[in-house]
N, CA and C atoms as a LAMMPS dump frame, in Angstrom:
ITEM: TIMESTEP
0
ITEM: NUMBER OF ATOMS
660
ITEM: BOX BOUNDS ff ff ff
-5.0000000000000000e+02 5.0000000000000000e+02
-5.0000000000000000e+02 5.0000000000000000e+02
-5.0000000000000000e+02 5.0000000000000000e+02
ITEM: ATOMS id mol type element x y z
1 1 1 N 269.082 -318.61 65.548
2 1 2 C 268.393 -319.672 66.282
3 1 3 C 269.171 -320.002 67.55
4 2 1 N 268.447 -320.243 68.626
5 2 2 C 269.074 -320.502 69.914
6 2 3 C 269.394 -321.983 70.085
7 3 1 N 270.552 -322.246 70.657
8 3 2 C 271.004 -323.611 70.892
9 3 3 C 271.581 -323.738 72.291
10 4 1 N 271.491 -324.938 72.831
11 4 2 C 272.153 -325.266 74.088
12 4 3 C 273.436 -326.013 73.754
13 5 1 N 274.604 -325.48 74.145
14 5 2 C 275.855 -326.2 73.894
15 5 3 C 275.91 -327.469 74.745
16 6 1 N 276.07 -328.593 74.115
17 6 2 C 276.134 -329.858 74.84
18 6 3 C 277.436 -329.973 75.621
19 7 1 N 278.547 -329.663 74.957
20 7 2 C 279.858 -329.918 75.523
21 7 3 C 280.197 -329.164 76.786
22 8 1 N 279.519 -328.075 77.07
23 8 2 C 279.869 -327.271 78.25
24 8 3 C 278.712 -327.119 79.22
25 9 1 N 277.738 -328.005 79.138
26 9 2 C 276.516 -327.816 79.921
27 9 3 C 276.263 -328.886 80.972
28 10 1 N 277.262 -329.681 81.299
29 10 2 C 277.074 -330.719 82.308
30 10 3 C 276.69 -330.186 83.672
31 11 1 N 277.074 -328.921 83.948
32 11 2 C 276.745 -328.338 85.248
33 11 3 C 275.243 -328.158 85.452
34 12 1 N 274.457 -328.253 84.393
35 12 2 C 273 -328.216 84.545
36 12 3 C 272.557 -329.326 85.491
37 13 1 N 273.197 -330.478 85.395
38 13 2 C 272.845 -331.605 86.253
39 13 3 C 273.205 -331.304 87.71
40 14 1 N 274.284 -330.546 87.928
41 14 2 C 274.626 -330.147 89.296
42 14 3 C 273.531 -329.271 89.889
43 15 1 N 272.986 -328.382 89.078
44 15 2 C 271.887 -327.538 89.546
45 15 3 C 270.661 -328.357 89.901
46 16 1 N 270.346 -329.341 89.074
47 16 2 C 269.207 -330.222 89.358
48 16 3 C 269.444 -330.964 90.674
49 17 1 N 270.658 -331.47 90.856
50 17 2 C 270.982 -332.192 92.087
51 17 3 C 270.817 -331.29 93.308
52 18 1 N 271.259 -330.057 93.205
53 18 2 C 271.131 -329.124 94.328
54 18 3 C 269.679 -328.895 94.703
55 19 1 N 268.815 -328.754 93.701
56 19 2 C 267.396 -328.521 93.99
57 19 3 C 266.762 -329.748 94.629
58 20 1 N 267.118 -330.932 94.169
59 20 2 C 266.567 -332.154 94.765
60 20 3 C 267.012 -332.279 96.217
61 21 1 N 268.279 -332.02 96.472
62 21 2 C 268.793 -332.109 97.841
63 21 3 C 268.117 -331.075 98.743
64 22 1 N 267.914 -329.878 98.231
65 22 2 C 267.222 -328.834 98.994
66 22 3 C 265.805 -329.26 99.365
67 23 1 N 265.172 -330.021 98.492
68 23 2 C 263.776 -330.426 98.684
69 23 3 C 263.632 -331.823 99.291
70 24 1 N 264.71 -332.366 99.799
71 24 2 C 264.697 -333.724 100.348
72 24 3 C 263.61 -333.913 101.405
73 25 1 N 263.572 -333.036 102.4
74 25 2 C 262.598 -333.185 103.486
75 25 3 C 261.174 -333.009 102.972
76 26 1 N 260.98 -332.04 102.09
77 26 2 C 259.658 -331.768 101.529
78 26 3 C 259.134 -332.967 100.758
79 27 1 N 259.982 -333.564 99.918
80 27 2 C 259.557 -334.702 99.105
81 27 3 C 259.277 -335.928 99.967
82 28 1 N 260.07 -336.122 101.002
83 28 2 C 259.82 -337.26 101.89
84 28 3 C 258.56 -337.05 102.719
85 29 1 N 258.291 -335.804 103.082
86 29 2 C 257.065 -335.512 103.838
87 29 3 C 255.829 -335.83 103.01
88 30 1 N 255.845 -335.407 101.748
89 30 2 C 254.727 -335.717 100.847
90 30 3 C 254.573 -337.226 100.704
91 31 1 N 255.682 -337.894 100.467
92 31 2 C 255.651 -339.341 100.254
93 31 3 C 255.173 -340.076 101.499
94 32 1 N 255.503 -339.536 102.657
95 32 2 C 255.123 -340.192 103.901
96 32 3 C 253.632 -340.209 104.161
97 33 1 N 252.892 -339.342 103.496
98 33 2 C 251.451 -339.278 103.724
99 33 3 C 250.702 -340.437 103.064
100 34 1 N 251.231 -340.918 101.938
101 34 2 C 250.541 -342.025 101.254
102 34 3 C 251.511 -343.082 100.74
103 35 1 N 252.796 -342.941 101.042
104 35 2 C 253.795 -343.884 100.544
105 35 3 C 254.771 -344.289 101.626
106 36 1 N 255.986 -344.653 101.219
107 36 2 C 256.999 -345.144 102.149
108 36 3 C 257.678 -344.024 102.937
109 37 1 N 257.606 -342.798 102.429
110 37 2 C 258.235 -341.67 103.113
111 37 3 C 259.718 -341.531 102.848
112 38 1 N 260.238 -342.258 101.857
113 38 2 C 261.679 -342.218 101.602
114 38 3 C 262.037 -341.606 100.246
115 39 1 N 261.067 -341.026 99.568
116 39 2 C 261.326 -340.512 98.216
117 39 3 C 262.406 -339.431 98.229
118 40 1 N 262.266 -338.452 99.1
119 40 2 C 263.252 -337.378 99.148
120 40 3 C 264.627 -337.865 99.546
121 41 1 N 264.681 -338.777 100.505
122 41 2 C 265.961 -339.315 100.974
123 41 3 C 266.672 -340.071 99.858
124 42 1 N 265.948 -340.961 99.181
125 42 2 C 266.557 -341.741 98.109
126 42 3 C 266.975 -340.872 96.932
127 43 1 N 266.131 -339.917 96.563
128 43 2 C 266.467 -339.026 95.456
129 43 3 C 267.695 -338.187 95.793
130 44 1 N 267.733 -337.633 96.992
131 44 2 C 268.878 -336.814 97.399
132 44 3 C 270.158 -337.639 97.421
133 45 1 N 270.057 -338.877 97.853
134 45 2 C 271.22 -339.762 97.872
135 45 3 C 271.761 -339.966 96.464
136 46 1 N 270.888 -340.352 95.534
137 46 2 C 271.317 -340.621 94.173
138 46 3 C 271.852 -339.397 93.461
139 47 1 N 271.126 -338.298 93.554
140 47 2 C 271.568 -337.074 92.89
141 47 3 C 272.846 -336.54 93.532
142 48 1 N 272.978 -336.736 94.832
143 48 2 C 274.188 -336.297 95.517
144 48 3 C 275.417 -337.081 95.077
145 49 1 N 275.272 -338.395 94.951
146 49 2 C 276.381 -339.233 94.471
147 49 3 C 276.805 -338.793 93.069
148 50 1 N 275.82 -338.596 92.199
149 50 2 C 276.122 -338.18 90.825
150 50 3 C 276.8 -336.819 90.803
151 51 1 N 276.327 -335.9 91.617
152 51 2 C 276.906 -334.556 91.642
153 51 3 C 278.375 -334.586 92.039
154 52 1 N 278.712 -335.425 93.013
155 52 2 C 280.105 -335.532 93.439
156 52 3 C 280.996 -336.046 92.311
157 53 1 N 280.466 -336.891 91.466
158 53 2 C 281.253 -337.463 90.371
159 53 3 C 281.323 -336.541 89.153
160 54 1 N 280.421 -335.589 89.076
161 54 2 C 280.391 -334.646 87.961
162 54 3 C 281.182 -333.378 88.278
163 55 1 N 281.12 -332.951 89.522
164 55 2 C 281.691 -331.66 89.926
165 55 3 C 283.17 -331.545 89.559
166 56 1 N 283.497 -330.426 88.883
167 56 2 C 284.88 -330.132 88.539
168 56 3 C 285.416 -330.836 87.308
169 57 1 N 284.567 -331.548 86.593
170 57 2 C 285.053 -332.353 85.462
171 57 3 C 284.746 -331.742 84.083
172 58 1 N 284.106 -330.588 84.01
173 58 2 C 283.785 -329.955 82.72
174 58 3 C 283.145 -330.967 81.771
175 59 1 N 282.097 -331.615 82.253
176 59 2 C 281.444 -332.709 81.544
177 59 3 C 280.369 -332.183 80.588
178 60 1 N 280.156 -332.88 79.496
179 60 2 C 279.065 -332.516 78.592
180 60 3 C 277.735 -332.839 79.25
181 61 1 N 276.678 -332.249 78.738
182 61 2 C 275.353 -332.523 79.284
183 61 3 C 274.981 -333.982 79.076
184 62 1 N 275.281 -334.522 77.894
185 62 2 C 274.935 -335.917 77.63
186 62 3 C 275.686 -336.858 78.563
187 63 1 N 276.955 -336.592 78.827
188 63 2 C 277.738 -337.444 79.728
189 63 3 C 277.227 -337.338 81.155
190 64 1 N 276.846 -336.125 81.566
191 64 2 C 276.329 -335.926 82.925
192 64 3 C 274.982 -336.62 83.106
193 65 1 N 274.126 -336.535 82.104
194 65 2 C 272.849 -337.25 82.158
195 65 3 C 273.095 -338.76 82.24
196 66 1 N 274.046 -339.253 81.466
197 66 2 C 274.326 -340.685 81.455
198 66 3 C 274.827 -341.149 82.819
199 67 1 N 275.719 -340.378 83.413
200 67 2 C 276.237 -340.73 84.737
201 67 3 C 275.112 -340.727 85.761
202 68 1 N 274.285 -339.686 85.73
203 68 2 C 273.166 -339.598 86.669
204 68 3 C 272.215 -340.772 86.494
205 69 1 N 271.89 -341.093 85.264
206 69 2 C 270.982 -342.205 85.011
207 69 3 C 271.518 -343.515 85.536
208 70 1 N 272.808 -343.748 85.335
209 70 2 C 273.428 -344.983 85.817
210 70 3 C 273.391 -345.06 87.334
211 71 1 N 273.702 -343.957 87.999
212 71 2 C 273.674 -343.938 89.462
213 71 3 C 272.271 -344.224 89.982
214 72 1 N 271.283 -343.587 89.399
215 72 2 C 269.911 -343.765 89.874
216 72 3 C 269.421 -345.194 89.664
217 73 1 N 269.862 -345.822 88.611
218 73 2 C 269.412 -347.196 88.334
219 73 3 C 270.142 -348.243 89.166
220 74 1 N 271.366 -347.919 89.605
221 74 2 C 272.188 -348.958 90.238
222 74 3 C 272.547 -348.711 91.695
223 75 1 N 272.382 -347.482 92.181
224 75 2 C 272.932 -347.19 93.503
225 75 3 C 271.938 -346.644 94.522
226 76 1 N 270.665 -346.559 94.193
227 76 2 C 269.689 -346.14 95.193
228 76 3 C 268.523 -347.131 95.213
229 77 1 N 267.836 -347.167 96.323
230 77 2 C 266.694 -348.058 96.439
231 77 3 C 265.411 -347.383 96.01
232 78 1 N 264.314 -348.085 96.218
233 78 2 C 263.006 -347.534 95.894
234 78 3 C 262.634 -347.741 94.439
235 79 1 N 261.378 -347.439 94.147
236 79 2 C 260.871 -347.662 92.79
237 79 3 C 261.242 -346.545 91.826
238 80 1 N 261.583 -345.36 92.372
239 80 2 C 261.811 -344.214 91.495
240 80 3 C 263.183 -344.226 90.846
241 81 1 N 264.146 -344.902 91.449
242 81 2 C 265.484 -344.93 90.877
243 81 3 C 265.508 -345.44 89.448
244 82 1 N 264.939 -346.604 89.184
245 82 2 C 264.922 -347.113 87.806
246 82 3 C 264.149 -346.217 86.842
247 83 1 N 263.05 -345.637 87.307
248 83 2 C 262.248 -344.792 86.423
249 83 3 C 263.001 -343.531 86.019
250 84 1 N 263.501 -342.803 87.005
251 84 2 C 264.276 -341.608 86.678
252 84 3 C 265.59 -341.98 86.006
253 85 1 N 266.176 -343.098 86.425
254 85 2 C 267.41 -343.531 85.793
255 85 3 C 267.222 -343.77 84.308
256 86 1 N 266.127 -344.414 83.946
257 86 2 C 265.828 -344.654 82.537
258 86 3 C 265.575 -343.334 81.803
259 87 1 N 264.871 -342.419 82.449
260 87 2 C 264.598 -341.13 81.826
261 87 3 C 265.889 -340.405 81.469
262 88 1 N 266.802 -340.307 82.422
263 88 2 C 268.046 -339.578 82.166
264 88 3 C 268.96 -340.323 81.2
265 89 1 N 268.921 -341.638 81.224
266 89 2 C 269.705 -342.413 80.262
267 89 3 C 269.206 -342.167 78.845
268 90 1 N 267.886 -342.114 78.69
269 90 2 C 267.311 -341.814 77.374
270 90 3 C 267.633 -340.383 76.948
271 91 1 N 267.611 -339.451 77.897
272 91 2 C 268.041 -338.078 77.586
273 91 3 C 269.448 -338.116 76.987
274 92 1 N 270.346 -338.825 77.682
275 92 2 C 271.749 -338.868 77.279
276 92 3 C 271.91 -339.462 75.888
277 93 1 N 271.24 -340.568 75.63
278 93 2 C 271.386 -341.246 74.341
279 93 3 C 270.859 -340.393 73.194
280 94 1 N 269.832 -339.615 73.462
281 94 2 C 269.221 -338.798 72.408
282 94 3 C 270.124 -337.655 71.974
283 95 1 N 270.846 -337.068 72.914
284 95 2 C 271.676 -335.899 72.575
285 95 3 C 273.154 -336.244 72.422
286 96 1 N 273.528 -337.49 72.666
287 96 2 C 274.934 -337.888 72.541
288 96 3 C 275.435 -337.602 71.13
289 97 1 N 276.599 -336.971 71.018
290 97 2 C 277.18 -336.685 69.717
291 97 3 C 276.735 -335.371 69.107
292 98 1 N 275.729 -334.726 69.699
293 98 2 C 275.266 -333.435 69.177
294 98 3 C 276.054 -332.309 69.827
295 99 1 N 276.64 -331.456 69.024
296 99 2 C 277.374 -330.311 69.577
297 99 3 C 276.403 -329.276 70.12
298 100 1 N 275.303 -329.097 69.402
299 100 2 C 274.316 -328.091 69.776
300 100 3 C 272.933 -328.717 69.863
301 101 1 N 272.215 -328.375 70.91
302 101 2 C 270.87 -328.915 71.126
303 101 3 C 269.867 -327.795 70.868
304 102 1 N 269.15 -327.895 69.748
305 102 2 C 268.133 -326.882 69.474
306 102 3 C 266.81 -327.322 70.092
307 103 1 N 265.783 -326.513 69.925
308 103 2 C 264.494 -326.797 70.554
309 103 3 C 263.916 -328.125 70.069
310 104 1 N 264.1 -328.432 68.793
311 104 2 C 263.565 -329.683 68.248
312 104 3 C 264.249 -330.889 68.879
313 105 1 N 265.56 -330.836 69.039
314 105 2 C 266.283 -331.952 69.651
315 105 3 C 265.969 -332.033 71.142
316 106 1 N 265.79 -330.892 71.778
317 106 2 C 265.42 -330.87 73.193
318 106 3 C 264.073 -331.564 73.384
319 107 1 N 263.122 -331.276 72.494
320 107 2 C 261.812 -331.929 72.554
321 107 3 C 261.942 -333.431 72.329
322 108 1 N 262.785 -333.808 71.389
323 108 2 C 263.023 -335.234 71.118
324 108 3 C 263.62 -335.91 72.345
325 109 1 N 264.524 -335.211 73.019
326 109 2 C 265.152 -335.727 74.242
327 109 3 C 264.107 -335.969 75.325
328 110 1 N 263.253 -334.995 75.54
329 110 2 C 262.209 -335.133 76.554
330 110 3 C 261.275 -336.293 76.234
331 111 1 N 260.892 -336.4 74.977
332 111 2 C 259.986 -337.467 74.567
333 111 3 C 260.627 -338.837 74.742
334 112 1 N 261.913 -338.941 74.46
335 112 2 C 262.621 -340.204 74.66
336 112 3 C 262.642 -340.578 76.136
337 113 1 N 262.825 -339.582 77
338 113 2 C 262.807 -339.846 78.437
339 113 3 C 261.461 -340.37 78.899
340 114 1 N 260.412 -339.765 78.388
341 114 2 C 259.059 -340.232 78.71
342 114 3 C 258.862 -341.661 78.222
343 115 1 N 259.322 -341.942 77.007
344 115 2 C 259.192 -343.281 76.46
345 115 3 C 259.946 -344.317 77.278
346 116 1 N 261.109 -343.924 77.792
347 116 2 C 261.882 -344.83 78.618
348 116 3 C 261.151 -345.215 79.889
349 117 1 N 260.518 -344.223 80.518
350 117 2 C 259.735 -344.494 81.729
351 117 3 C 258.569 -345.417 81.412
352 118 1 N 257.88 -345.123 80.322
353 118 2 C 256.716 -345.928 79.957
354 118 3 C 257.103 -347.351 79.57
355 119 1 N 258.336 -347.538 79.094
356 119 2 C 258.78 -348.862 78.667
357 119 3 C 258.975 -349.817 79.845
358 120 1 N 259.266 -349.259 81.032
359 120 2 C 259.517 -350.143 82.18
360 120 3 C 258.425 -350.044 83.244
361 121 1 N 257.421 -349.205 83.015
362 121 2 C 256.33 -349.063 83.967
363 121 3 C 254.992 -349.129 83.272
364 122 1 N 253.942 -349.3 84.043
365 122 2 C 252.604 -349.425 83.463
366 122 3 C 251.73 -348.197 83.698
367 123 1 N 252.307 -347.149 84.315
368 123 2 C 251.515 -345.966 84.66
369 123 3 C 251.085 -345.186 83.427
370 124 1 N 249.947 -344.531 83.552
371 124 2 C 249.425 -343.637 82.528
372 124 3 C 249.131 -342.289 83.175
373 125 1 N 248.99 -341.266 82.349
374 125 2 C 248.582 -339.961 82.858
375 125 3 C 247.235 -340.122 83.548
376 126 1 N 247.122 -339.574 84.748
377 126 2 C 245.902 -339.706 85.529
378 126 3 C 245.997 -340.735 86.634
379 127 1 N 247.13 -341.471 86.672
380 127 2 C 247.31 -342.504 87.694
381 127 3 C 247.968 -341.969 88.969
382 128 1 N 248.247 -340.678 89.021
383 128 2 C 248.889 -340.027 90.174
384 128 3 C 250.346 -340.48 90.289
385 129 1 N 251.119 -340.151 89.244
386 129 2 C 252.542 -340.482 89.211
387 129 3 C 253.312 -339.31 88.601
388 130 1 N 254.611 -339.482 88.441
389 130 2 C 255.434 -338.44 87.839
390 130 3 C 255.004 -338.119 86.421
391 131 1 N 254.335 -339.069 85.74
392 131 2 C 253.872 -338.809 84.373
393 131 3 C 252.881 -337.661 84.312
394 132 1 N 252.186 -337.409 85.411
395 132 2 C 251.199 -336.332 85.422
396 132 3 C 251.853 -334.953 85.393
397 133 1 N 253.134 -334.887 85.701
398 133 2 C 253.888 -333.644 85.528
399 133 3 C 254.675 -333.661 84.227
400 134 1 N 255.302 -334.804 83.922
401 134 2 C 256.192 -334.889 82.763
402 134 3 C 255.454 -334.823 81.432
403 135 1 N 254.41 -335.61 81.263
404 135 2 C 253.728 -335.681 79.963
405 135 3 C 253.137 -334.338 79.535
406 136 1 N 252.376 -333.644 80.39
407 136 2 C 251.837 -332.353 79.953
408 136 3 C 252.914 -331.294 79.739
409 137 1 N 254.027 -331.409 80.46
410 137 2 C 255.124 -330.46 80.268
411 137 3 C 255.718 -330.602 78.872
412 138 1 N 255.906 -331.842 78.442
413 138 2 C 256.441 -332.089 77.101
414 138 3 C 255.464 -331.593 76.04
415 139 1 N 254.201 -331.879 76.237
416 139 2 C 253.178 -331.423 75.293
417 139 3 C 253.179 -329.91 75.174
418 140 1 N 253.293 -329.23 76.304
419 140 2 C 253.291 -327.762 76.3
420 140 3 C 254.517 -327.203 75.591
421 141 1 N 255.675 -327.821 75.818
422 141 2 C 256.897 -327.366 75.153
423 141 3 C 256.773 -327.545 73.648
424 142 1 N 256.336 -328.708 73.225
425 142 2 C 256.203 -328.981 71.798
426 142 3 C 255.18 -328.053 71.147
427 143 1 N 254.082 -327.786 71.851
428 143 2 C 253.056 -326.9 71.301
429 143 3 C 253.591 -325.487 71.142
430 144 1 N 254.367 -325.026 72.119
431 144 2 C 254.928 -323.675 72.049
432 144 3 C 255.893 -323.554 70.87
433 145 1 N 256.753 -324.53 70.694
434 145 2 C 257.72 -324.483 69.596
435 145 3 C 257.004 -324.584 68.253
436 146 1 N 256.002 -325.458 68.17
437 146 2 C 255.241 -325.605 66.926
438 146 3 C 254.505 -324.328 66.552
439 147 1 N 254.147 -323.55 67.569
440 147 2 C 253.434 -322.284 67.33
441 147 3 C 254.387 -321.135 67.001
442 148 1 N 255.684 -321.438 66.897
443 148 2 C 256.648 -320.419 66.514
444 148 3 C 257.241 -319.638 67.665
445 149 1 N 257.006 -320.099 68.881
446 149 2 C 257.578 -319.403 70.036
447 149 3 C 259.041 -319.796 70.197
448 150 1 N 259.793 -318.978 70.92
449 150 2 C 261.226 -319.196 71.066
450 150 3 C 261.527 -320.361 71.997
451 151 1 N 262.758 -320.817 71.977
452 151 2 C 263.226 -321.866 72.876
453 151 3 C 262.958 -321.44 74.325
454 152 1 N 263.299 -320.196 74.64
455 152 2 C 263.077 -319.676 75.999
456 152 3 C 261.602 -319.75 76.389
457 153 1 N 260.746 -319.335 75.482
458 153 2 C 259.304 -319.34 75.758
459 153 3 C 258.778 -320.772 75.886
460 154 1 N 259.333 -321.672 75.098
461 154 2 C 258.955 -323.069 75.223
462 154 3 C 259.312 -323.624 76.59
463 155 1 N 260.469 -323.231 77.106
464 155 2 C 260.892 -323.672 78.435
465 155 3 C 259.979 -323.112 79.515
466 156 1 N 259.529 -321.871 79.333
467 156 2 C 258.576 -321.296 80.286
468 156 3 C 257.278 -322.1 80.295
469 157 1 N 256.818 -322.463 79.109
470 157 2 C 255.59 -323.252 79.003
471 157 3 C 255.776 -324.624 79.64
472 158 1 N 256.947 -325.199 79.483
473 158 2 C 257.28 -326.498 80.073
474 158 3 C 257.107 -326.448 81.586
475 159 1 N 257.673 -325.425 82.21
476 159 2 C 257.625 -325.313 83.674
477 159 3 C 256.2 -325.101 84.172
478 160 1 N 255.48 -324.218 83.512
479 160 2 C 254.1 -323.945 83.923
480 160 3 C 253.252 -325.212 83.864
481 161 1 N 253.389 -325.965 82.771
482 161 2 C 252.601 -327.187 82.613
483 161 3 C 253.021 -328.259 83.612
484 162 1 N 254.321 -328.362 83.892
485 162 2 C 254.801 -329.355 84.86
486 162 3 C 254.222 -329.075 86.245
487 163 1 N 254.209 -327.828 86.639
488 163 2 C 253.714 -327.49 87.977
489 163 3 C 252.194 -327.577 88.052
490 164 1 N 251.542 -327.276 86.962
491 164 2 C 250.09 -327.482 86.92
492 164 3 C 249.774 -328.972 87
493 165 1 N 250.552 -329.783 86.294
494 165 2 C 250.361 -331.23 86.35
495 165 3 C 250.613 -331.775 87.746
496 166 1 N 251.676 -331.292 88.373
497 166 2 C 251.943 -331.69 89.761
498 166 3 C 250.761 -331.382 90.656
499 167 1 N 250.256 -330.168 90.547
500 167 2 C 249.143 -329.753 91.403
501 167 3 C 247.883 -330.577 91.145
502 168 1 N 247.721 -331.034 89.911
503 168 2 C 246.526 -331.813 89.569
504 168 3 C 246.496 -333.157 90.291
505 169 1 N 247.658 -333.646 90.721
506 169 2 C 247.69 -334.957 91.378
507 169 3 C 247.058 -334.925 92.764
508 170 1 N 246.89 -333.751 93.322
509 170 2 C 246.319 -333.663 94.668
510 170 3 C 244.917 -334.253 94.723
511 171 1 N 244.15 -334.072 93.685
512 171 2 C 242.766 -334.558 93.671
513 171 3 C 242.625 -335.945 93.06
514 172 1 N 243.741 -336.532 92.658
515 172 2 C 243.675 -337.854 92.02
516 172 3 C 243.693 -338.978 93.055
517 173 1 N 243.128 -340.106 92.659
518 173 2 C 243.233 -341.346 93.439
519 173 3 C 244.352 -342.168 92.812
520 174 1 N 245.307 -342.596 93.621
521 174 2 C 246.457 -343.338 93.113
522 174 3 C 246.04 -344.695 92.556
523 175 1 N 246.588 -345.016 91.39
524 175 2 C 246.284 -346.299 90.757
525 175 3 C 247.517 -347.185 90.618
526 176 1 N 248.68 -346.649 91.017
527 176 2 C 249.938 -347.369 90.872
528 176 3 C 250.715 -347.282 92.183
529 177 1 N 251.421 -348.333 92.535
530 177 2 C 252.311 -348.294 93.685
531 177 3 C 251.621 -348.457 95.014
532 178 1 N 252.389 -348.26 96.083
533 178 2 C 251.872 -348.472 97.435
534 178 3 C 250.657 -347.609 97.738
535 179 1 N 250.668 -346.371 97.24
536 179 2 C 249.561 -345.457 97.522
537 179 3 C 248.235 -345.984 96.983
538 180 1 N 248.293 -346.823 95.939
539 180 2 C 247.059 -347.327 95.338
540 180 3 C 246.27 -348.196 96.315
541 181 1 N 246.948 -348.765 97.317
542 181 2 C 246.264 -349.598 98.299
543 181 3 C 245.303 -348.791 99.167
544 182 1 N 245.517 -347.48 99.207
545 182 2 C 244.677 -346.621 100.038
546 182 3 C 243.366 -346.258 99.36
547 183 1 N 243.283 -346.506 98.052
548 183 2 C 242.056 -346.166 97.332
549 183 3 C 241.753 -344.686 97.414
550 184 1 N 240.51 -344.356 97.733
551 184 2 C 240.073 -342.959 97.782
552 184 3 C 240.824 -342.149 98.823
553 185 1 N 241.406 -342.808 99.807
554 185 2 C 242.153 -342.082 100.851
555 185 3 C 243.459 -341.491 100.332
556 186 1 N 243.88 -341.899 99.134
557 186 2 C 245.101 -341.33 98.56
558 186 3 C 244.86 -339.947 97.962
559 187 1 N 243.614 -339.555 97.804
560 187 2 C 243.296 -338.214 97.303
561 187 3 C 243.552 -337.191 98.402
562 188 1 N 243.807 -335.95 97.975
563 188 2 C 244.038 -334.875 98.935
564 188 3 C 245.496 -334.61 99.225
565 189 1 N 246.394 -335.378 98.584
566 189 2 C 247.833 -335.236 98.788
567 189 3 C 248.525 -335.203 97.429
568 190 1 N 249.505 -334.338 97.265
569 190 2 C 250.288 -334.314 96.039
570 190 3 C 251.064 -335.616 95.884
571 191 1 N 251.304 -336.021 94.649
572 191 2 C 252.153 -337.178 94.413
573 191 3 C 253.616 -336.772 94.519
574 192 1 N 254.399 -337.564 95.227
575 192 2 C 255.81 -337.245 95.44
576 192 3 C 256.599 -337.28 94.131
577 193 1 N 256.319 -338.262 93.278
578 193 2 C 257.018 -338.356 92.005
579 193 3 C 256.736 -337.172 91.1
580 194 1 N 255.477 -336.769 91.034
581 194 2 C 255.123 -335.598 90.232
582 194 3 C 255.775 -334.341 90.801
583 195 1 N 255.897 -334.296 92.128
584 195 2 C 256.511 -333.137 92.779
585 195 3 C 258.004 -333.063 92.479
586 196 1 N 258.696 -334.199 92.56
587 196 2 C 260.126 -334.181 92.243
588 196 3 C 260.348 -333.916 90.757
589 197 1 N 259.451 -334.42 89.913
590 197 2 C 259.565 -334.167 88.476
591 197 3 C 259.438 -332.678 88.171
592 198 1 N 258.521 -332.005 88.845
593 198 2 C 258.362 -330.567 88.636
594 198 3 C 259.61 -329.813 89.071
595 199 1 N 260.234 -330.245 90.164
596 199 2 C 261.496 -329.644 90.62
597 199 3 C 262.58 -329.834 89.566
598 200 1 N 262.695 -331.048 89.052
599 200 2 C 263.706 -331.359 88.047
600 200 3 C 263.508 -330.531 86.78
601 201 1 N 262.274 -330.461 86.291
602 201 2 C 262.011 -329.736 85.042
603 201 3 C 262.199 -328.24 85.198
604 202 1 N 261.846 -327.69 86.352
605 202 2 C 262.069 -326.261 86.582
606 202 3 C 263.558 -325.934 86.538
607 203 1 N 264.374 -326.746 87.192
608 203 2 C 265.812 -326.482 87.202
609 203 3 C 266.446 -326.788 85.851
610 204 1 N 265.961 -327.818 85.166
611 204 2 C 266.448 -328.096 83.815
612 204 3 C 266.174 -326.903 82.906
613 205 1 N 264.983 -326.349 82.999
614 205 2 C 264.632 -325.182 82.181
615 205 3 C 265.487 -323.98 82.552
616 206 1 N 265.668 -323.739 83.843
617 206 2 C 266.469 -322.588 84.292
618 206 3 C 267.912 -322.717 83.807
619 207 1 N 268.497 -323.907 83.993
620 207 2 C 269.871 -324.11 83.573
621 207 3 C 270.045 -324.012 82.071
622 208 1 N 269.061 -324.511 81.338
623 208 2 C 269.117 -324.437 79.879
624 208 3 C 269.035 -322.993 79.411
625 209 1 N 268.092 -322.232 79.941
626 209 2 C 267.937 -320.837 79.539
627 209 3 C 269.211 -320.031 79.816
628 210 1 N 269.879 -320.337 80.904
629 210 2 C 271.088 -319.604 81.275
630 210 3 C 272.249 -319.873 80.323
631 211 1 N 272.179 -320.978 79.572
632 211 2 C 273.291 -321.376 78.708
633 211 3 C 272.97 -321.313 77.223
634 212 1 N 271.787 -320.864 76.862
635 212 2 C 271.442 -320.81 75.442
636 212 3 C 272.36 -319.865 74.686
637 213 1 N 272.848 -320.342 73.546
638 213 2 C 273.718 -319.547 72.676
639 213 3 C 272.938 -319.184 71.425
640 214 1 N 273.364 -318.098 70.768
641 214 2 C 272.627 -317.595 69.608
642 214 3 C 272.978 -318.282 68.305
643 215 1 N 274.117 -318.968 68.243
644 215 2 C 274.464 -319.654 67.009
645 215 3 C 275.423 -320.789 67.314
646 216 1 N 275.522 -321.69 66.345
647 216 2 C 276.341 -322.886 66.521
648 216 3 C 277.811 -322.545 66.698
649 217 1 N 278.265 -321.441 66.117
650 217 2 C 279.68 -321.116 66.18
651 217 3 C 280.165 -320.885 67.609
652 218 1 N 279.252 -320.563 68.533
653 218 2 C 279.667 -320.322 69.898
654 218 3 C 279.791 -321.612 70.696
655 219 1 N 279.401 -322.729 70.091
656 219 2 C 279.423 -324 70.793
657 219 3 C 280.831 -324.595 70.744
658 220 1 N 281.249 -325.212 71.847
659 220 2 C 282.538 -325.894 71.833
660 220 3 C 282.341 -327.357 72.217
């Protein structure tokens, strides 16, 4: 059975930070069409701060998620900081103390992150938010694992569903946040939160697949 070693996987968060920083201009451009235009800037700031504090420390994945979540909740502006901050904090709490993260625990981690976002926000799937990428991605991962597919295959399904969910927001009318004031005029543009979520999940999946071990004995 394949497992993700918790204790040596903190660098996964560095990879996520790099992808967010690379996409800073793209995410802000999307956000600028129906929002404040600062999504990419704020996300890059928060992920960049966290990356500097993680780099070179041989941190566990749970510790790196916890640090990232704290930074996003306390050190960046905008509405997305608390939402993503809560998601990563819930990720951290779910896997804390686990030496090895199997597919079932990974699914539990993702679901806890979704629950954390829902606990502090009122958005639902279909409201043109990050949930439109995150929720179907989790469902796809869980369905793949339940059907007997491998951890790797579940991660592939996660990414496909996240990006399909992101793309679905283009035709949606925003019901939450500043974009909701535009009504029908908010359609025709991707949601920035769903777009950044798809970036995060793709890199999370890539980093996880690169570190999967075949048995618990290889975990440190």
